[in-house]
C-alpha angles and dihedrals in degrees: 000000000000092000090054090055091048091049091051090048091049090048091051090050090048091051089059086073133215094296090072097036093106091057095057112093121177124191134175140211131201102225092185089058091047091050094048103035102040118096091247089050091050091050091049091048091051091049092049091047089051090051091049092050092050092048092046091053091050092046091049090054091049091047091050090050089053091049091048090049091051092048091049090050092050090049095048103033094099089058096047127091119238092258091049090050091052092048092050091047091052091048090050092049091049091052091049091050091048090049092051090048090050090052091052092047091050091052091047091050092053091049090047091052091050092049091047092052091050091046092053096041108040097070091053092045091049090053090051090050090052091051093050092044090054092047092050092041093237116173094201136010118200129197102247098220096045099040108140091195113109094201135011134154105259111267124195116299104223095180095108092048090050091051092048093050093043089052091049092050091045090056093053095046119081113250113259120222110236 
């Protein structure tokens, strides 16, 4: 879908003809870089890494409990009746399922945190991109990593300016909890 929009925009620019070619200025921005290298991005990354570390520690404890349970079962299985063996096996399988579910939930939580950061941040970053594009009189600004254009003369890379402004705005805005 994005490439269709870019194609239409390129066609419209081409229709303007060579007389207006000097007026067309195209820039680009690396949103991934903005999201990872800005101060807000670094804070979000730290928070997500903290969450991952907490979840890993919990999952390691649960995994060790499962291993301990399995070792205890292997050690005692000759002494257990058939019904006790089945009960222990069911309990073990339930713990394994719960562990796998906890792993999935941890991954979903990390993904949710990343999506939430992007949802909160992208509108503000887009506004900063608009401001810089107007100041630099850019006709179009493409996202560097999703650019459907196979060739273009390098336009100005405004990524660093976007990061600087985003950092400046982040400092003046009160920190949100969440």
